[in-house]
C-alpha positions as CSV (number, residue, x, y, z in Angstrom):
1,M,-23.3,8.0,12.3
2,S,-19.8,7.1,13.1
3,T,-19.0,8.3,16.7
4,D,-15.1,8.4,16.3
5,R,-15.1,11.9,14.7
6,T,-13.3,14.8,16.4
7,N,-15.9,17.4,15.7
8,T,-19.4,15.6,16.0
9,A,-21.6,16.6,18.6
10,A,-22.3,14.4,21.5
11,S,-25.5,12.1,21.1
12,S,-28.4,12.1,23.5
13,S,-31.2,9.8,24.3
14,I,-33.9,12.9,24.2
15,T,-35.2,12.9,20.7
16,N,-38.1,15.5,20.9
17,G,-36.1,18.9,20.4
18,M,-37.2,22.2,21.4
19,D,-38.8,24.6,19.3
20,R,-38.1,28.3,18.8
21,R,-40.2,29.6,21.7
22,D,-38.8,26.7,23.9
23,W,-35.1,27.9,23.1
24,L,-35.9,31.5,23.9
25,K,-37.3,30.5,27.2
26,S,-34.3,28.5,28.1
27,A,-31.8,31.0,27.1
28,A,-30.5,31.1,30.7
29,T,-29.7,27.4,30.4
30,L,-26.6,28.3,28.3
31,A,-25.1,29.3,31.3
32,G,-26.3,26.6,33.7
33,A,-28.8,24.0,34.0
34,S,-32.5,23.9,33.8
35,A,-34.7,20.8,34.9
36,A,-37.5,22.4,33.6
37,F,-36.3,22.0,29.9
38,G,-33.9,19.0,30.5
39,V,-30.7,20.6,30.0
40,V,-28.0,18.7,31.8
41,G,-25.1,20.9,30.9
42,C,-24.6,23.6,28.2
43,A,-21.0,24.8,28.8
44,S,-18.1,23.2,26.5
45,E,-15.8,20.6,28.0
46,T,-12.2,22.0,28.9
47,T,-8.8,20.7,29.5
48,P,-7.3,21.2,32.6
49,A,-5.2,23.7,30.9
50,G,-8.4,25.4,30.1
51,Q,-8.2,25.0,26.5
52,T,-11.5,23.8,24.5
53,T,-11.8,20.3,23.3
54,K,-13.0,19.2,20.1
55,T,-16.3,17.7,21.4
56,A,-19.7,18.8,22.6
57,A,-20.5,18.7,26.2
58,S,-22.8,16.0,27.4
59,G,-26.2,17.0,27.7
60,T,-29.2,18.2,25.7
61,V,-28.1,21.8,24.7
62,A,-24.4,23.1,24.7
63,T,-22.5,26.0,23.0
64,P,-19.1,24.4,22.6
65,D,-16.0,25.9,20.9
66,N,-16.1,23.7,18.2
67,A,-19.6,25.0,16.9
68,I,-17.8,27.9,15.5
69,V,-17.4,27.6,11.6
70,A,-15.8,30.1,9.1
71,T,-18.2,31.2,6.3
72,K,-17.2,33.5,3.2
73,S,-18.7,36.4,5.1
74,G,-17.2,35.7,8.6
75,K,-17.2,33.1,11.4
76,I,-20.6,32.0,13.0
77,R,-21.2,30.4,16.4
78,G,-24.2,27.7,16.7
79,F,-25.0,25.3,19.2
80,T,-25.6,21.7,19.7
81,R,-28.5,19.6,20.6
82,N,-28.9,15.9,20.9
83,G,-25.9,15.6,18.9
84,V,-26.4,17.7,16.1
85,F,-24.6,21.2,15.2
86,I,-27.5,23.9,14.6
87,F,-27.0,27.3,13.2
88,K,-29.9,29.6,13.1
89,G,-30.8,32.9,11.3
90,V,-27.4,33.0,9.4
91,P,-27.3,35.8,6.9
92,Y,-26.9,35.1,3.2
93,G,-27.7,38.7,1.7
94,D,-28.2,42.1,2.9
95,T,-31.2,43.9,4.2
96,T,-34.0,44.0,1.7
97,A,-35.3,47.6,3.1
98,G,-35.0,51.0,1.6
99,D,-32.9,51.2,-1.6
100,N,-32.7,47.5,-1.6
101,R,-36.7,46.7,-1.6
102,F,-37.7,45.1,-4.8
103,M,-34.1,45.0,-6.3
104,P,-32.2,41.6,-6.5
105,P,-30.7,40.4,-3.4
106,Q,-27.6,42.1,-2.5
107,P,-24.4,40.4,-0.9
108,V,-24.1,40.2,2.9
109,K,-22.0,42.5,4.5
110,P,-18.9,40.5,6.0
111,W,-18.2,40.9,9.7
112,T,-15.2,40.3,11.7
113,D,-16.2,39.3,15.2
114,V,-17.7,35.7,15.6
115,R,-21.3,36.2,15.0
116,P,-24.0,34.2,17.1
117,T,-26.3,32.1,15.2
118,I,-28.4,30.7,17.8
119,A,-31.9,31.8,17.3
120,W,-34.3,32.2,14.2
121,G,-33.8,35.4,12.1
122,P,-36.7,37.5,11.0
123,V,-39.4,36.3,8.7
124,S,-40.8,38.1,5.7
125,P,-43.6,40.7,6.4
126,H,-47.2,39.0,5.8
127,G,-50.7,39.4,6.6
128,P,-52.7,37.3,9.0
129,R,-53.5,33.7,7.9
130,A,-57.3,32.5,8.1
131,G,-56.3,29.8,10.4
132,W,-55.4,31.7,13.3
133,V,-59.0,32.2,14.2
134,N,-59.8,28.4,13.9
135,Q,-59.1,26.1,16.9
136,E,-58.8,22.9,15.1
137,E,-56.4,24.2,12.6
138,Q,-54.3,25.9,15.3
139,F,-54.4,22.5,17.0
140,L,-53.2,20.5,14.2
141,Y,-50.6,23.0,12.7
142,Q,-49.2,24.7,15.7
143,W,-48.0,27.8,13.9
144,D,-44.8,29.7,15.1
145,D,-45.0,32.7,12.8
146,G,-41.8,34.3,14.4
147,F,-41.2,38.1,14.2
148,A,-41.0,40.1,10.7
149,G,-38.5,42.2,9.3
150,E,-37.2,43.1,6.1
151,D,-33.5,42.0,6.9
152,M,-35.0,38.4,6.4
153,L,-32.7,36.6,4.1
154,R,-31.5,34.2,6.6
155,L,-31.0,30.6,6.7
156,N,-30.8,27.7,9.1
157,V,-28.2,24.8,9.1
158,W,-28.5,21.3,11.0
159,T,-25.4,19.0,10.7
160,P,-23.9,15.9,12.4
161,A,-20.6,17.5,12.1
162,V,-18.6,20.5,11.4
163,N,-15.1,21.0,9.8
164,D,-14.6,17.1,9.3
165,S,-14.2,17.1,5.9
166,S,-17.2,14.8,5.1
167,K,-19.3,14.9,2.3
168,R,-22.8,14.3,3.4
169,P,-25.8,14.9,1.0
170,V,-27.4,18.4,1.5
171,L,-31.3,18.8,1.5
172,V,-32.5,22.5,1.2
173,W,-35.9,22.9,2.4
174,I,-38.2,25.5,0.9
175,H,-41.2,26.4,3.2
176,G,-44.8,26.6,2.2
177,G,-47.6,29.2,2.4
178,G,-48.1,29.9,-1.2
179,Y,-46.1,32.7,-2.3
180,A,-47.2,35.2,0.2
181,S,-46.8,33.9,3.7
182,G,-44.8,31.2,5.6
183,S,-41.2,30.9,7.0
184,S,-38.4,28.4,7.7
185,Q,-39.7,28.0,11.2
186,E,-43.6,28.2,11.3
187,L,-44.3,24.6,11.2
188,R,-42.9,22.0,14.1
189,P,-42.2,19.4,11.1
190,Y,-39.3,21.9,9.6
191,D,-36.8,21.3,12.4
192,G,-34.1,19.4,10.7
193,E,-32.4,17.7,13.8
194,R,-33.8,14.1,13.5
195,L,-33.1,14.1,9.8
196,A,-29.3,15.2,10.4
197,R,-28.6,12.8,13.4
198,E,-30.4,9.6,12.3
199,H,-29.6,9.8,8.5
200,D,-26.2,11.6,8.6
201,V,-27.2,14.5,6.1
202,V,-27.2,18.2,6.1
203,L,-30.2,20.2,6.1
204,V,-30.8,23.9,5.0
205,S,-33.9,26.0,5.2
206,M,-34.1,29.8,4.7
207,N,-36.3,32.8,4.7
208,H,-36.9,34.8,1.7
209,R,-39.3,37.7,0.4
210,L,-42.7,37.0,0.2
211,N,-45.9,38.9,-1.4
212,V,-45.4,42.1,-2.3
213,F,-42.0,42.5,-1.1
214,G,-40.9,39.6,-3.4
215,F,-43.3,39.6,-6.4
216,L,-44.4,43.1,-7.2
217,D,-43.6,43.4,-10.9
218,L,-42.3,47.1,-11.4
219,S,-40.5,46.6,-14.6
220,Q,-43.1,48.1,-17.0
221,I,-43.7,50.9,-14.4
222,G,-40.2,51.9,-13.1
223,G,-38.2,50.8,-15.9
224,E,-34.9,48.9,-16.1
225,K,-34.1,49.4,-12.5
226,Y,-37.0,47.1,-11.8
227,A,-36.5,44.6,-14.4
228,Q,-36.1,41.8,-12.0
229,S,-38.6,43.1,-9.2
230,G,-41.4,40.4,-10.2
231,N,-39.1,37.6,-9.2
232,A,-37.0,39.1,-6.3
233,S,-38.3,36.3,-4.2
234,M,-36.9,33.5,-6.5
235,L,-33.7,35.4,-6.8
236,D,-33.4,35.2,-3.0
237,L,-33.6,31.6,-3.1
238,V,-30.9,31.4,-6.1
239,Q,-28.6,33.4,-3.6
240,A,-29.4,31.0,-0.8
241,L,-28.5,28.2,-3.1
242,E,-25.2,30.1,-4.0
243,W,-24.5,30.5,-0.3
244,V,-24.8,26.6,0.1
245,R,-22.3,26.0,-2.8
246,D,-19.8,28.4,-1.2
247,N,-20.0,27.4,2.4
248,I,-21.5,24.1,3.0
249,A,-18.2,22.0,2.8
250,A,-17.5,23.6,6.1
251,F,-20.7,22.0,7.6
252,G,-19.9,18.7,6.5
253,G,-21.9,18.9,3.0
254,D,-21.4,18.2,-0.4
255,A,-22.1,21.2,-2.6
256,G,-22.1,18.5,-5.5
257,N,-24.8,16.8,-4.2
258,V,-27.8,19.2,-3.2
259,T,-31.4,18.3,-3.3
260,I,-34.1,21.1,-3.3
261,F,-37.5,20.1,-1.8
262,G,-40.5,22.1,-0.8
263,Q,-44.2,21.7,0.3
264,S,-47.3,23.7,-1.2
265,G,-46.0,26.8,-2.1
266,G,-42.6,25.7,-1.5
267,G,-43.2,23.0,-4.2
268,G,-44.2,25.6,-6.4
269,K,-41.0,27.4,-5.9
270,V,-39.0,24.0,-6.5
271,T,-40.6,23.9,-10.0
272,T,-39.9,27.5,-10.5
273,L,-36.1,27.1,-9.6
274,M,-36.2,23.9,-12.2
275,A,-36.9,26.6,-15.1
276,M,-34.5,29.5,-14.0
277,P,-31.1,29.8,-15.6
278,S,-29.8,31.3,-12.8
279,A,-30.4,28.2,-10.5
280,K,-28.8,25.7,-13.2
281,G,-26.0,23.8,-11.5
282,L,-27.0,24.8,-8.0
283,F,-29.0,21.8,-7.2
284,H,-28.9,18.1,-8.4
285,K,-32.3,16.5,-7.3
286,A,-35.9,18.0,-6.6
287,S,-39.0,17.5,-4.8
288,A,-42.5,19.2,-5.0
289,M,-44.6,18.1,-2.3
290,S,-48.3,19.1,-2.8
291,G,-47.4,22.1,-4.7
292,S,-48.1,20.9,-8.2
293,F,-49.9,23.9,-9.4
294,I,-49.3,26.1,-12.4
295,A,-49.1,29.5,-11.0
296,T,-47.4,32.3,-12.6
297,W,-48.1,35.7,-13.9
298,T,-47.8,37.2,-17.2
299,P,-46.1,40.6,-17.7
300,D,-49.7,42.2,-18.5
301,G,-51.2,40.7,-15.2
302,S,-48.2,41.5,-13.0
303,K,-48.5,44.8,-14.0
304,Q,-52.0,45.3,-13.5
305,L,-51.6,44.3,-10.1
306,A,-48.7,46.7,-9.4
307,L,-50.7,49.4,-10.7
308,A,-53.6,48.5,-8.3
309,V,-51.2,48.4,-5.1
310,M,-50.0,51.9,-6.3
311,K,-53.6,53.0,-6.5
312,E,-54.3,51.9,-3.1
313,L,-51.3,53.9,-1.7
314,G,-52.5,57.0,-3.6
315,L,-49.4,56.9,-6.0
316,S,-49.2,57.4,-9.5
317,A,-46.9,55.6,-11.9
318,S,-44.5,58.4,-11.8
319,Q,-43.9,58.1,-8.1
320,V,-42.7,54.4,-8.0
321,S,-39.5,55.5,-6.0
322,R,-41.9,56.4,-3.0
323,L,-42.5,52.8,-2.8
324,H,-39.2,52.3,-1.1
325,T,-40.2,54.3,1.9
326,V,-43.8,53.4,2.3
327,S,-44.1,51.7,5.8
328,V,-44.3,47.8,5.9
329,D,-47.7,47.9,7.2
330,A,-48.9,50.2,4.7
331,L,-47.5,48.2,1.7
332,L,-48.8,45.1,3.1
333,N,-52.4,46.4,3.7
334,A,-52.5,48.3,0.2
335,S,-51.1,45.1,-1.6
336,T,-53.9,42.8,0.2
337,T,-56.6,45.0,-1.0
338,A,-55.3,45.2,-4.5
339,A,-54.8,41.3,-4.7
340,Q,-58.4,40.9,-3.8
341,K,-59.6,43.2,-6.5
342,V,-57.4,42.3,-9.0
343,A,-56.4,38.6,-8.4
344,P,-58.7,36.8,-6.0
345,F,-57.3,33.8,-4.5
346,G,-59.1,30.7,-6.0
347,F,-59.0,26.9,-6.6
348,P,-60.1,25.7,-9.9
349,A,-63.5,23.4,-10.1
350,P,-62.6,19.5,-9.8
351,G,-61.7,18.3,-13.4
352,T,-60.2,21.6,-14.8
353,P,-56.7,22.5,-15.6
354,P,-54.6,22.6,-12.4
355,K,-53.8,26.5,-12.8
356,I,-54.4,28.1,-9.5
357,N,-54.6,32.2,-9.0
358,L,-52.5,32.5,-5.9
359,G,-52.4,36.4,-6.1
360,W,-48.8,36.6,-5.6
361,Q,-46.5,34.6,-7.5
362,P,-43.7,34.4,-10.2
363,V,-43.6,36.3,-13.5
364,V,-42.8,34.8,-17.0
365,D,-40.5,37.9,-17.5
366,G,-38.2,36.4,-20.2
367,V,-35.3,36.7,-18.3
368,V,-35.2,35.7,-14.7
369,L,-38.2,33.2,-15.7
370,P,-38.1,32.6,-19.5
371,E,-41.1,30.3,-19.5
372,N,-44.0,28.9,-17.2
373,P,-42.6,25.8,-15.8
374,F,-44.5,22.6,-16.7
375,A,-47.3,24.5,-18.8
376,T,-46.6,22.1,-21.8
377,A,-43.3,20.3,-21.1
378,A,-41.0,19.8,-18.3
379,P,-38.2,22.6,-18.1
380,A,-35.4,21.5,-20.6
381,L,-32.9,23.2,-18.0
382,S,-33.5,20.5,-15.5
383,A,-34.0,17.6,-17.8
384,D,-31.1,15.9,-16.1
385,I,-32.6,16.5,-12.6
386,P,-34.4,13.3,-10.9
387,F,-37.9,14.3,-9.6
388,L,-39.9,13.1,-6.8
389,V,-43.3,14.4,-6.8
390,G,-46.8,13.8,-5.0
391,N,-49.5,15.1,-2.9
392,T,-51.9,14.0,-0.1
393,F,-55.5,12.3,-0.6
394,Q,-57.7,14.9,0.7
395,E,-55.4,18.3,0.8
396,F,-57.8,21.0,2.1
397,A,-60.7,18.9,1.6
398,G,-61.1,17.1,4.8
399,G,-63.2,17.8,7.7
400,M,-61.1,19.2,10.3
401,N,-63.4,22.1,10.9
402,N,-66.8,20.2,10.6
403,P,-67.8,17.5,13.4
404,Q,-70.3,16.2,11.1
405,A,-68.1,15.4,8.1
406,D,-67.7,11.6,9.0
407,K,-71.4,11.3,8.7
408,M,-71.8,12.3,5.3
409,T,-73.8,10.1,3.1
410,W,-73.2,9.3,-0.7
411,E,-76.2,11.3,-1.6
412,Q,-74.8,14.3,0.1
413,V,-71.3,13.7,-1.7
414,S,-73.4,13.8,-5.1
415,A,-75.3,16.9,-3.7
416,Q,-72.2,18.7,-2.8
417,F,-70.4,18.3,-6.5
418,T,-73.3,18.2,-8.9
419,P,-73.9,22.0,-8.9
420,Q,-70.2,22.5,-10.0
421,I,-69.5,19.7,-12.3
422,G,-72.9,18.3,-13.5
423,A,-73.2,14.4,-14.3
424,R,-69.6,14.3,-13.6
425,A,-70.0,14.0,-10.0
426,A,-71.8,10.7,-10.2
427,A,-69.1,9.3,-12.5
428,A,-66.4,10.4,-10.4
429,I,-67.8,8.9,-7.1
430,D,-68.4,5.8,-8.5
431,A,-64.8,5.6,-9.8
432,Y,-63.5,6.5,-6.4
433,R,-65.4,4.0,-4.9
434,K,-64.3,1.1,-7.4
435,A,-60.8,2.3,-6.8
436,F,-61.2,2.5,-2.9
437,P,-63.7,0.2,-1.9
438,S,-63.4,0.7,1.7
439,A,-63.6,4.6,1.5
440,K,-66.3,6.5,3.4
441,P,-68.3,8.9,1.8
442,F,-66.5,12.0,3.0
443,E,-63.1,10.6,2.4
444,V,-64.2,10.3,-1.4
445,A,-65.6,13.8,-1.3
446,G,-62.2,15.0,0.1
447,M,-60.2,13.2,-3.1
448,I,-62.8,15.1,-5.3
449,G,-62.2,18.3,-3.9
450,A,-58.2,17.7,-3.8
451,D,-58.6,17.0,-7.6
452,M,-56.7,20.1,-8.4
453,F,-53.6,19.0,-6.4
454,R,-54.0,15.5,-7.9
455,R,-54.3,16.8,-11.6
456,G,-51.3,19.0,-11.3
457,T,-49.3,16.1,-9.4
458,I,-50.1,13.7,-12.6
459,L,-49.7,16.6,-15.2
460,Q,-45.9,17.3,-14.0
461,T,-45.3,13.3,-13.4
462,D,-46.5,12.7,-17.0
463,L,-44.2,15.9,-18.4
464,K,-41.1,14.8,-16.4
465,A,-41.3,11.3,-17.6
466,A,-40.9,12.3,-21.0
467,Q,-37.1,13.4,-20.1
468,P,-34.0,11.4,-19.3
469,A,-34.0,11.7,-15.6
470,A,-36.2,9.4,-13.4
471,V,-39.5,10.8,-11.8
472,Y,-40.6,9.1,-8.6
473,A,-44.8,9.7,-7.9
474,Y,-46.4,9.3,-4.4
475,W,-49.6,9.7,-3.0
476,F,-50.0,10.0,0.9
477,G,-52.9,8.4,2.4
478,W,-52.1,8.2,5.8
479,K,-55.3,9.6,7.9
480,T,-54.5,11.1,11.2
481,P,-56.3,9.7,14.3
482,V,-56.7,13.2,16.0
483,L,-59.7,15.1,15.8
484,D,-61.7,11.7,15.5
485,G,-59.8,11.3,12.1
486,R,-61.8,14.0,10.2
487,P,-58.8,15.9,8.7
488,L,-58.1,12.6,7.0
489,A,-54.6,12.9,4.9
490,Y,-54.6,16.8,5.0
491,H,-52.5,19.4,3.5
492,C,-49.0,19.2,5.3
493,Q,-49.9,16.1,7.2
494,D,-47.1,14.4,5.3
495,L,-44.4,16.8,6.5
496,A,-43.9,15.2,10.0
497,F,-43.2,11.7,7.9
498,W,-40.7,13.2,5.6
499,F,-38.7,14.9,8.2
500,D,-39.0,11.7,10.7
501,N,-40.5,14.4,13.3
502,I,-43.7,12.0,14.6
503,D,-43.1,12.7,18.1
504,R,-42.3,16.4,17.7
505,C,-45.5,16.7,16.0
506,L,-47.9,14.7,18.2
507,Q,-50.9,16.8,17.9
508,A,-51.0,16.5,14.0
509,T,-49.7,12.6,14.0
510,G,-51.1,11.2,17.4
511,G,-47.9,9.3,17.9
512,G,-47.8,5.5,18.0
513,D,-45.9,2.7,16.1
514,D,-47.5,2.9,12.9
515,A,-46.8,6.5,12.5
516,R,-43.3,5.9,13.4
517,K,-43.0,3.1,11.0
518,L,-44.2,5.1,8.3
519,A,-41.9,8.0,9.3
520,S,-39.2,5.7,8.9
521,Q,-40.0,4.6,5.4
522,M,-40.8,8.0,4.1
523,S,-37.8,9.7,5.7
524,G,-35.6,6.8,4.3
525,A,-36.9,7.3,0.9
526,L,-36.1,11.0,1.0
527,V,-32.8,10.6,2.2
528,A,-32.1,7.8,-0.5
529,F,-33.3,10.1,-3.1
530,A,-31.0,12.8,-1.9
531,K,-28.1,10.5,-1.9
532,T,-28.4,8.7,-5.4
533,G,-31.6,10.1,-7.1
534,N,-33.3,6.8,-6.3
535,P,-35.5,6.4,-3.2
536,N,-35.6,3.0,-2.7
537,H,-34.3,1.3,0.6
538,A,-34.7,-1.8,2.3
539,G,-37.7,-0.7,4.5
540,I,-40.2,-0.1,1.6
541,P,-41.8,-2.0,-1.3
542,E,-39.7,-1.6,-4.7
543,W,-40.4,1.8,-5.9
544,Q,-40.2,2.0,-9.8
545,P,-39.8,5.3,-11.9
546,F,-42.9,6.5,-13.1
547,T,-43.1,6.0,-17.0
548,A,-45.8,6.3,-19.6
549,A,-45.8,2.8,-19.8
550,N,-46.0,1.5,-16.0
551,R,-47.5,4.5,-14.2
552,A,-46.1,3.4,-10.9
553,M,-46.9,5.3,-7.8
554,M,-46.1,4.8,-4.1
555,I,-49.1,4.9,-1.8
556,W,-47.8,5.9,1.5
557,D,-50.2,4.6,4.4
558,T,-50.0,2.2,7.1
559,T,-49.1,-0.5,4.7
560,S,-47.5,1.3,1.6
561,E,-47.3,-0.3,-1.8
562,V,-47.0,0.4,-5.1
563,K,-49.9,0.8,-7.3
564,I,-50.7,1.5,-11.0
565,D,-52.4,5.1,-11.1
566,P,-55.2,4.0,-8.9
567,D,-57.2,7.0,-9.6
568,Q,-57.0,7.3,-13.3
569,A,-60.5,6.5,-14.1
570,A,-61.6,8.8,-11.3
571,R,-59.6,11.7,-13.0
572,Q,-61.0,10.9,-16.6
573,A,-64.7,11.0,-15.2
574,L,-64.0,14.4,-13.6
575,A,-62.3,15.6,-16.8
576,A,-65.1,14.1,-19.3
577,S,-66.9,17.0,-21.2
C-alpha cells in the first residue's frame, strides 16, 4: 500500500484488531488513552492554527476529521484502526418495521448532520442457535450476536483510504447462518481490516432480513401488496449492492469491479443473486464457500409455511395485515414452531442430490427469482461472471463434540453409514482410503458425512464450467490443531484463512507459521480473483480453471496442491444404486 496518499490512515505494527465488544469497552479511549487496549492516541492531529490535517493520528484507534465521507444520503464519520478507515452501521435502507415489514426495502431517509458510524448496527432478529449450549462450539466459533432490531439494513466498510480517487477492487461479504440466523459481526474472521490494509482492497459487509422477516411468502394470501415478500431478504442484498454502486467511489473503491462472496447460507445467497434480474450488473465476480446447496421454495411450499405461521398466531388468511403489528418475539416463536412442523431442517443422505431443507429460503416466484439457481444449469444471467467455489473436507461431520472421535475404527465407520446407504458405505470407504491413504477412519467418516456439501460443490462447478466465464474449484483440508484436532476441516474453519485473520481467530486456528502461510496463499488468491477473475498469484501452485476435460481442483492444506477431482471415485461409489 502506498504511503504517500494524503488520505491514508496511519499504519501500525499492531495487527490483531479489536472486536465489537472490545470497541464498546474502549469507547472512552476516543477522548484519551487506554493502556488496557493499547490505544496510544485517538484525537486527530491539528495544525498550530487548529485546522485538521489530512492524515490520521498515530496510534491504534483514532477518529480523525478525514474519516468523514459524503454518501448520497448524507455525511458519515468513521474511525481509523491500524491504518484502515472503518465505518460501521451505515444505513442503506429504512427501517423494516411496521408498514415496511415484509415489503421490499425502502430508501434510507437522508440526514443533514454528520452521522457517526463507529459501532455495529442492529442485526436481524433470530432465535437461539444450538451451538450456544455447547462448550466446544462456543470455544471455536466465538459468536458475537450483537443486538437485534428491525432497523437492521446497515452495512460496514473497511478501506485503506477515502476520497483519494483510487479504484480498488471491492469485496462484498455475505454472512452465513443459513437463511435464518447470522450477521455481519457474528464471527471474528469477518473483520475486514487485514484484507483492506495488506491487500489494498475495499471490503463491505451488511446485515439484512432473515427467517420470517425476510422470507415469509404472503403473495398468495395478501395479494399484490405482498408479491415480493418471499424474497424480501434477497431484495435487501440487491439494495446493499446498489448502495455500493452509488457510494463506493468515495471510499476508494471501484463500482465497476465488485466481487460478492459468501459462506454457508451466504454462499447460497451468492448463487441466488446470480439468478436475480435485479442484481444484474451490480457485481462482476462471485464466490460460494461451503454454500453449494440447492435450497429454494416453490410457491406452493412457501404458501403452506406462511399459512402455518398465521395459524400459530391464531390469525386467519383475511387477517394478514395484523402481521405488521405482531411483536418480534411472538412472530419469531410462531415462525420457528411452524417451520419445524411444515419444513423441518434436514440434510440429505450421502450420495443423494444436494437439496437441503433449510426451512426459510428464497422463493422461485417467477419475478424476483425466475428460476431455481443451478437446478439444471448455471444461471444464464451470470454466464459472464467468473466463479470460485468449494467446501471443506468435513464440514459439520468432524468430531469437535466427541472426545472419542479420533479412536474410531474402520468397522465403526462402516457401522455408522451402512444403515443409511447399505453396501455403498463399504465401496465409499474403500474409495476414500485409496484417494487419501493417510486419512484416519474418523476423517473418512467426516468426508462421507459432508458428501452433501461436496456433491453440491461439484454440481455447481460442472454446470458453471459449461458457460464462458471461468470457474475455479477448491477443497479445504487443513485440520485445526485445537481440541486435539478433532474438529478436522470443519464448517467455517476456512474463513480465518480467506480473510487473513489467523491471529484474530486463534481459538479456531491455533496460530503458527503453517496457518499464516496458508492464509497468505488463500487471501492472496481471493484478492487476485477479485482483481482479475483469476486467483493465481506467485505464492501458490498454478491453479487452472475447472473444465469438463481437466477437472482441476485446488486442495488447500499445509502443502497446497492442484489435483484432478480426487474424490470422484468416492462420490460415484456413494451415488451408485
